N, C-alpha and C positions, 0 to 999 in steps of 0.2 A: 686558701686562695683567697676567705672573704680579703683579709686582708689588704693583701696585693690589687685587690683595683677603690681600695678605699683606698689604701696609698697614691696610685696611678689620678682618684680625683684629685685628691685631697694635691697632688701636686701640680696638676691642671689650672683649679680653682689658683692653687698659688701662683703660678705665674703668668694668668689672668688680673689678678691685681697689681702686683707687684708692676705687669704693664702700665694699667690703666696711670696707676700711680705716678706710675715715669711720664706719662703721657700728661697727665694732669701740670708736673711739679715745672715741667718746658717750658708752661706752659706760660707761669713765670717767672720766668729766665729774659732777659734784655731783650738775645734775638727771638723769643716767643712773643712776646711781649711786642718789636719790631714787624714781623708776622702781622700779629690784630691788627695792632691800627694800618700799615702797607693792604688790607685788604680794604679794611671798612672805610680808608680813604680811597678804594679804587671804586667801592659800593657806590658812595657819593658821591664823587667826580661824574660814571656813568649816568646817575643818575641826575644830577645838574644836567647832561648835555642831554639825557630825554628830555628833561623840560624844556632846555633852550628850545630846540627843534620843534617840539612840542608848538610854545607862539609864535617861534618866527609861522611855522606852517597857516597858523590860527591870522597872523600878522597881513601872509597875503592872506589870504582867501578875501580876509576881511579888506584892503591891498585895492580888489578885484573888484569889488564890491564897490569898495565909489568909484572909481575908475567908468568903471562901464553906468552907474547910474549918471555921471560925470560927463560922458560923449552925448546918453541921452539927451543930456537940459537934460535932468527930474535932481529934484529938490532930495540924498537919497536921508533915510531915514529908517537909522536901524531897528528894527526889532524884532525882541527877544518878549519870550514868553517873565523867564524871569531879570528879575530887577540889580544892578550893579550890582550888589553882594549878596542874590544868589534865589534873594525874598519876590514873592510876587506882589504886583504894584507898590515898585521904591522905584516909581520917574521921572 
């Protein structure tokens, strides 16, 4: 009975190992490489899209501040605790 148990365990482990090795080998086929590149490019495009949306939102906010100051006849001075490169005191 013990031999059947260990035979079953061995078959299960062997099947899992073969499946994992097959999956890993498929990653190095032309189709697997193309899929990986496609997913990476999709992530890069989404990151760039998010960045552009953030820049546009901040630009619109800044433009609104400038237009408001201009309408009130005031000089618009950008006040930020950090300098242009993110360090304090660089004005």
